[in-house]
Every structure is written in structure tokens, then in C-alpha cells.
C-alpha positions in Angstrom: 3.2 -27.6 -12.6 0.0 -25.6 -13.5 -3.1 -25.3 -10.9 -5.6 -23.0 -10.7 -5.6 -19.5 -9.2 -6.9 -19.4 -5.8 -7.1 -16.0 -5.1 -11.0 -15.9 -6.3 -13.3 -13.0 -4.7 -16.2 -15.2 -3.2 -19.4 -14.0 -3.1 -19.8 -13.0 0.6 -17.1 -10.1 0.7 -18.5 -8.6 -2.6 -21.6 -7.7 -0.9 -19.9 -7.2 2.4 -20.8 -10.2 4.9 -18.2 -11.4 7.7 -17.2 -14.3 5.7 -13.9 -14.3 5.5 -13.8 -17.4 3.6 -16.1 -19.5 1.4 -16.1 -22.0 4.5 -17.0 -19.9 7.1 -20.8 -19.9 8.7 -21.5 -17.1 11.2 -23.8 -14.5 10.0 -26.6 -13.4 8.1 -26.6 -16.0 5.2 -26.9 -19.0 7.9 -31.0 -18.7 6.6 -32.8 -22.1 7.1 -29.9 -23.7 9.4 -30.9 -24.8 12.9 -28.1 -24.1 15.8 -27.0 -27.5 15.9 -26.4 -27.6 12.2 -24.6 -24.4 12.4 -22.1 -26.1 15.0 -21.7 -28.6 12.6 -20.6 -26.7 10.0 -18.6 -24.9 12.4 -16.7 -27.7 13.3 -16.0 -28.4 9.5 -14.9 -25.1 9.1 -12.1 -25.2 12.2 -11.0 -28.4 10.6 -10.5 -27.2 7.1 -9.9 -23.5 7.0 -6.4 -23.7 7.5 -6.2 -26.5 5.1 -8.2 -26.4 2.1 -6.2 -29.3 0.2 -8.6 -31.3 2.7 -11.6 -30.9 1.0 -13.0 -33.6 -1.6 -13.8 -32.4 -5.1 -17.2 -32.8 -3.9 -17.3 -31.0 -1.3 -15.5 -28.1 -2.9 -18.1 -27.8 -5.6 -21.0 -27.8 -2.8 -19.4 -25.4 -1.0 -19.1 -23.0 -4.2 -22.7 -23.4 -5.3 -24.0 -22.8 -1.9 -23.1 -19.4 -2.2 -25.2 -18.5 -5.3 -28.2 -20.7 -3.5 -27.7 -18.8 -0.1 -27.6 -15.8 -1.5 -30.9 -16.3 -3.7 -32.6 -18.0 -0.8 -31.8 -14.7 1.4 -32.8 -12.3 -1.4 -36.2 -13.9 -2.0 -37.1 -14.0 1.4 -35.8 -10.7 2.9 -35.9 -8.2 -0.3 -38.5 -9.7 -2.4 -40.7 -10.9 0.3 -41.0 -14.1 -1.6 -42.3 -12.5 -4.7 -39.6 -13.7 -7.7 -40.9 -11.6 -10.6 -37.7 -9.7 -10.5 -35.3 -12.6 -10.0 -33.6 -11.9 -12.8 -31.8 -9.2 -10.8 -30.3 -12.0 -8.6 -29.2 -14.0 -11.3 -27.4 -11.4 -13.2 -25.6 -10.6 -10.1 -24.7 -14.3 -9.7 -23.4 -14.2 -13.4 -21.6 -11.1 -12.7 -19.6 -12.6 -9.7 -18.9 -16.0 -11.9 -17.5 -14.0 -14.7 -15.2 -11.9 -12.3 -13.9 -15.3 -10.4 -13.1 -17.1 -14.2 -11.0 -14.0 -15.1 -9.3 -13.9 -11.9 -9.1 -18.3 -11.5 -7.6 -17.9 -15.2 -5.3 -14.7 -15.0 -7.5 -13.1 -17.1 -7.4 -9.4 -15.6 -6.4 -7.8 -18.9 -8.2 -5.1 -20.9 -9.6 -7.7 -23.6 -11.0 -9.9 -21.3 -12.6 -6.8 -18.5 -15.2 -6.5 -21.5 -17.2 -9.8 -20.4 -17.4 -8.0 -16.7 -18.4 -4.8 -18.2 -20.7 -6.3 -20.1 -22.4 -8.3 -17.0 -22.4 -5.0 -15.2 -24.2 -3.0 -17.9 -26.4 -5.7 -17.9 -28.0 -5.4 -14.8 -27.7 -1.6 -14.7 -29.9 -1.5 -17.8 -32.5 -4.3 -16.8 -33.3 -1.8 -14.1 -33.5 1.2 -15.8 -35.6 -0.8 -18.6 -38.0 -1.7 -15.7 -38.4 2.3 -15.4 -35.9 3.0 -12.4 -33.5 5.5 -13.1 -30.0 5.1 -11.7 -28.1 8.4 -11.9 -26.9 8.1 -8.3 -25.3 5.1 -9.0 -23.4 6.1 -12.0 -22.0 9.0 -10.1 -21.0 6.7 -6.9 -19.4 4.2 -9.7 -17.1 7.3 -11.4 -15.8 8.0 -7.9 -15.6 4.4 -6.6 -17.4 5.1 -3.1 -20.5 5.6 -1.3 -20.0 9.3 -0.3 -23.0 10.2 -3.2 -25.3 8.2 -1.5 -24.6 9.5 1.9 -24.9 12.9 0.6 -28.2 12.0 -0.9 -29.7 10.3 2.0 -28.6 13.8 4.2 -30.8 15.5 1.5 -33.1 13.5 2.5 -33.0 14.1 6.1 -30.7 16.7 8.1 -27.6 14.7 9.7 -28.7 14.8 13.4 -32.4 13.4 11.5 -30.6 11.1 9.5 -29.0 9.7 12.4 -32.1 9.2 14.7 -33.8 7.5 11.4 -31.0 5.4 10.9 -31.1 4.0 14.6 -34.9 3.4 14.1 -34.7 1.3 11.2 -31.6 -0.3 13.4 -34.3 -1.2 15.8 -37.0 -2.5 12.8 -34.7 -4.7 11.0 -33.5 -6.0 14.5 -37.0 -7.2 15.2 -37.6 -8.6 11.7 -34.4 -10.9 11.4 -34.3 -12.2 15.0 -37.5 -13.7 13.9 -35.7 -15.7 11.5 -32.8 -16.9 14.3 -30.2 -14.2 12.6 -28.7 -11.5 15.0 -28.6 -7.9 14.3 -26.2 -5.8 16.5 -27.6 -2.8 18.2 -26.7 0.7 16.4 -27.7 4.0 18.4 -27.3 6.9 16.5 -23.9 8.3 17.9 -22.6 5.2 16.5 -24.4 6.0 13.0 -23.2 9.6 13.3 -19.5 7.9 13.1 -20.4 5.5 10.6 -21.7 8.3 8.7 -18.4 10.1 8.4 -16.5 6.9 7.7 -18.4 5.8 4.8 -18.0 9.1 3.2 -14.2 8.5 4.0 -14.2 5.6 1.9 -15.0 2.8 4.6 -17.0 0.3 3.0 -20.4 -0.4 4.4 -21.4 -4.1 5.0 -24.4 -5.8 4.0 -26.4 -5.1 7.2 -25.3 -1.4 6.5 -26.9 -1.3 3.1 -30.0 -2.9 4.4 -30.5 0.2 6.4 -29.8 2.5 3.5 -32.5 0.3 1.8 -35.1 1.0 4.4 -34.3 5.0 4.0 -34.2 5.3 0.0 -37.0 2.7 -1.5 -40.3 1.7 -1.2 -41.7 -2.1 -1.2 -42.1 -1.7 -4.9 -38.7 -0.3 -5.9 -37.0 -2.5 -2.9 -35.1 -4.8 -5.4 -34.0 -2.2 -7.8 -32.0 -0.3 -5.1 -30.6 -3.3 -3.3 -29.0 -4.4 -6.4 -27.7 -0.8 -7.2 -26.1 -1.2 -3.6 -24.3 -4.6 -3.9 -23.2 -4.3 -7.1 -21.7 -0.9 -6.6 -19.8 -2.1 -3.4 -18.7 -4.9 -5.6 -17.4 -2.8 -7.8 -15.6 -0.8 -5.2 -14.2 -4.4 -4.0 -12.8 -5.5 -7.1 -11.2 -2.1 -8.2 -9.8 -0.8 -4.9 -8.9 -4.2 -3.4 -8.1 -6.8 -6.0 -6.9 -4.6 -8.9 -6.1 -1.5 -6.5 -2.7 -0.5 -8.4 -4.6 -1.1 -12.0 -6.3 2.4 -12.4 -5.8 2.0 -16.2 -7.9 -1.1 -15.9 -10.7 0.6 -14.2 -10.5 3.5 -16.8 -11.0 0.8 -19.6 -13.9 -0.9 -17.5 -15.8 2.1 -16.8 -15.4 3.2 -20.5 -16.7 -0.6 -21.7 -19.4 -0.1 -18.9 -21.2 2.6 -20.6 -20.4 1.7 -24.4 -22.4 -1.5 -23.5 -24.8 0.4 -21.6 -25.7 2.2 -24.9 -25.7 -1.1 -26.9 -28.3 -2.8 -24.6 -30.4 0.1 -24.7 -30.1 0.2 -28.4 -30.9 -3.3 -28.9 -33.5 -3.7 -26.3 -36.5 -3.9 -28.9 -34.4 -6.0 -31.2 -34.7 -9.7 -30.3 -31.8 -10.8 -33.1 -29.3 -7.9 -32.3 -30.0 -8.6 -28.4 -29.2 -12.1 -29.1 -26.1 -11.2 -31.1 -24.7 -9.1 -28.6 -25.0 -11.3 -25.6 -23.6 -14.3 -27.9 -20.3 -11.9 -28.6 -20.1 -10.5 -24.8 -21.7 -12.8 -22.0 -19.0 -15.1 -20.8 -21.3 -18.1 -19.9 -23.4 -17.7 -22.3 -20.8 -18.4 -25.2 -19.0 -20.9 -23.5 -21.3 -23.4 -21.9 -21.2 -25.5 -24.6 -17.6 -26.8 -24.2 -17.5 -30.2 -23.4 -14.6 -32.0 -25.0 -11.3 -32.7 -26.1 -9.4 -33.6 -29.1 -5.3 -33.9 -29.0 -5.1 -32.6 -32.7 -6.6 -29.6 -31.7 -5.4 -29.0 -28.2 -4.4 -25.3 -28.3 -0.7 -26.4 -26.9 2.0 -25.4 -28.7 4.6 -28.3 -28.1 1.9 -31.3 -27.9 4.3 -33.5 -30.1 7.3 -33.4 -27.7 4.5 -33.9 -24.8 3.2 -37.2 -26.7 6.5 -38.7 -27.1 7.2 -38.0 -23.3 4.1 -39.7 -23.0 4.9 -42.9 -25.3 8.4 -43.2 -23.3 6.6 -43.2 -20.0 8.5 -39.5 -18.6 5.1 -38.7 -17.1 6.7 -36.5 -14.4 8.3 -34.5 -16.9 5.1 -33.8 -18.3 4.3 -31.3 -15.7 7.1 -29.1 -16.4 6.7 -29.4 -20.1 3.4 -28.9 -20.1 3.0 -24.8 -20.1 1.1 -22.2 -22.1 1.6 -18.7 -23.3 -0.9 -15.9 -22.2 -2.4 -14.1 -25.4 -5.0 -11.6 -25.3 -7.6 -14.0 -26.4 -10.0 -14.7 -23.4 -11.6 -18.0 -24.6 -8.2 -19.2 -26.3 -6.5 -18.9 -22.8 -9.1 -20.9 -21.3 -8.6 -23.3 -23.8 -4.8 -23.7 -23.0 -5.2 -23.6 -19.4 -7.7 -26.6 -20.3 -5.5 -28.2 -22.2 -2.5 -28.2 -19.3 -5.0 -29.4 -16.5 -6.2 -32.5 -19.0 -2.8 -33.5 -19.9 -1.4 -33.2 -16.5 -4.3 -35.0 -14.8 -3.6 -37.7 -17.1 0.0 -37.5 -16.2 -1.7 -38.0 -12.6 -3.3 -41.0 -13.6 -1.0 -42.9 -15.3 1.5 -42.2 -12.1 -1.1 -43.4 -9.8 -0.4 -40.4 -7.5 -4.0 -39.7 -6.1 -2.9 -36.5 -4.3 -2.2 -35.3 -7.9 -4.8 -37.0 -9.6 -7.6 -34.9 -6.7 -5.6 -31.6 -7.3 -6.4 -31.8 -11.4 -9.6 -33.4 -10.9 -10.5 -30.4 -8.8 -9.4 -28.0 -11.7 -11.4 -29.8 -14.8 -14.4 -29.8 -12.4 -14.4 -26.5 -11.2 -13.9 -25.8 -15.1 -16.6 -27.6 -16.2 -18.5 -28.5 -13.5 -18.2 -32.2 -13.9 -19.3 -33.2 -10.3 -22.3 -30.4 -10.6 -22.9 -32.5 -13.9 -22.9 -36.0 -11.9 -19.6 -37.1 -12.5 -18.3 -38.8 -8.9 -14.6 -38.4 -8.2 -13.3 -42.2 -8.3 -9.1 -42.0 -8.5 -9.7 -46.1 -8.8 -11.8 -46.1 -11.7 -9.5 -43.3 -13.6 -6.7 -45.4 -12.8 -8.3 -48.6 -14.2 -9.6 -46.7 -17.2 -6.2 -45.7 -18.7 -4.3 -48.7 -17.4 -3.5 -50.2 -20.5 -3.5 -47.0 -22.6 0.1 -45.8 -23.5 -1.0 -43.1 -26.1 -1.8 -39.5 -25.2 -4.3 -39.3 -27.8 -5.9 -42.6 -26.7 -6.3 -41.5 -23.2 -8.0 -38.3 -24.1 -10.4 -40.0 -26.4 -10.7 -42.6 -23.6 -11.8 -39.7 -21.1 -14.0 -38.0 -23.7 -15.9 -41.2 -24.0 -16.2 -41.4 -19.9 -17.1 -38.1 -19.4 -19.8 -38.3 -22.2 -21.4 -41.4 -20.5 -21.2 -40.0 -17.1 -21.3 -36.2 -17.2 -24.8 -34.2 -18.1 -23.6 -31.9 -20.3 -27.0 -30.0 -20.7 -26.7 -28.6 -17.0 -25.4 -25.4 -18.0 -22.4 -23.2 -16.7 -23.7 -20.5 -14.2 
């Protein structure tokens, strides 16, 4: 049976909050919630975090899309001071995270498909550069996949003993600033910062709160967004290649090469809208794939579709789950098409079996793939069963779902 890869990297782990899963609600990104709201959410977390299958497709979508929403809200309030002129950095970072999880979800962590992630990183850093901020410190830290260069730079600004004192002072200022928003930041004294500074140089990852301390030391009000996104994207890349793909040095080498390649290409096309548009069409995953919204049995990218159709005609729906499989290729979009095809056929087979557990599983897969609920489609298993009840041909079932989706899903809402 084909299901999604669940080993996603959630947004919180990339930027370094204490959230262990997309469900947890215990730290700085709980902005805008009262204590009673936090308590209710925690009750939901405690019930569901060990059994995420209990989540409805709608709730799963709500949680998934709460990540970028909360992150954007946090950035606008605390990094931009409600000045949204540079909010394109937020969108670029969210797209980087979305691309990453698409590649992981569909097991596309191969050299040809890493291009999309490298392009998103290059696009963010190039945007910062084109706004007049140089990024040599980011590039040298990126090369080494650690924060050592940044810590050394802070030591150049202040002597180590003075740096500890300065960070402790910043800690007091941040505590006072965030307490007004009902957000608690722990007290960190000079001695603790001395230990932290050494551990950060030895590859311990600073968390989001630590990065906020760095930010106060290395930037001013006008450049804060640019420096903040250098810090969080550096941390994100380290998490990806030292934690998730830790045994794939060749993948990072390829990623690094492509990052510099795309950086040069973006600079070269920055004043030519036609060339720039062509570059985006080729390498920006969601720019490229946002129009996909229908299926056709004749063009389903799966090798044994006629065999599957025969099983369907014979009413052997259970056999479809084992026979509906695909062979990975080196073509990102081809692989996505293949997986989408298998999810669709398994979704139809689940409906014909009237197995609501399986219907829910494969509706989740399709919904997360095409954002069906995000675009207005309700999860109504009885309606799906009724819709396909008298349909005994796979092609007819696919066409029926096409019509139903086109009538009930707003595909004008883009993937992002």
C-alpha cells in the first residue's frame, strides 16, 4: 500500500523552537493565544500527539498551515515591528520549507531534485544581496555547516568577557520586551553564555531564542530582517544536512555547487524580467507545479494501468493496493505524477470497498498533495461512496472525481 513519507521536517525544528511535533504549543510562537486557549490546545495535543491518525484531514490541514501563519505573524510583530515592506523574506523562507517537505514526502532526496531546494536558498540570499546587504559571513558558515564563523565574528566585535556581559544584558532586554506579549524567555547569566558560546562553536545548534540574542548584537533596526533570515536559513540548512541527510555528504556537495550556480544566475537575470521568469519557471517547484488539478486515466503515469483496470472491472479492489506501485525515476515531476496516480487509484479502491479508515488515509494523501480542504473541499466519505456507487470502470470513476473536484475545489488558490 502506498502512503506518504511521514518523516517531514516541521518549521519549528528548522528555526529552533522547543516544538517537537507540529502539534505542540508550548513556546514563543504561541503569540496571540490566551492562557485558556493554550490549555485547550494542549489538551488536544496530549490526546493526539501519540496517535496522529486520529486527526481528521481538516484538522491536519489546519495544523500544517498554522506553521507558516504563526511564523509570519511572529516575524511581522517582532522582527519587522509591523513594517511589512520586506515580508518577501518570510515568503521565501516558507517556500524553502515547503519545497523541502515535498521532496521528503515524496522520497525525492536525489541529486536531480535537490536543485529545487538550492534554488530557493539562492533566491532568498540573492534577494538580501540585491537589497544592499552583503552575506560573506553566511556563505562561510554555510560552507562549514556550523555557527563557528558567526561566533568568531561576535568575538571580533567584543572581547569574550565583554561579549558574555553584552549577551546577558540583551537577555534582560528581550525578557522585558517579550513578557509584554505573554511570552517567557528564561534568564541567562554571563557564565551560562560563556558555556553556550563554546558549545555553539563546537556544533551545538543555537535555538530561536539564541538567534534573537545574536540578532540584537549584529544588526540595527533597518537591517534586522536581512540578518534574521540569514541566521534562520543557516540553521535550517544545518538541520537538513547534519540531521536529516547526515550520511549524504555528496548530496550536500551537490547542493552547495547548485546554490552558488543559482546565485550567479539570479544576479545575471535580476534586470531582465523575461530571463528571470524563465529561470523561475524552470526551478521554482511551486511556481512550476501549482496548476496541476485534474486526472485522466489515459495519461496516468503508471506502467500497469490496464492490469489495474481489469482488476477493477472484476471487483478485486483489495488487490489494487498491492498491484498499484511505481518505479522511481530521476525526474521530479514524473515521480510526483506517479505517486499521485497511486494515491488516486487507492482512494477510489477504498471508496469501492466502503472502508472509511482507508478512505480517510488516502483522502489525506490527496488533500495534502493538492490542498483539497485548504481549497474548500469537505471530507465526506458517505458522499464519496454514493458518488462512485454505480461506477464499475476505473476510467469512469476518475472522470467522476474530476467533475466533482472541479465543482467543489477552488484551484485558483495556489500551492505555497
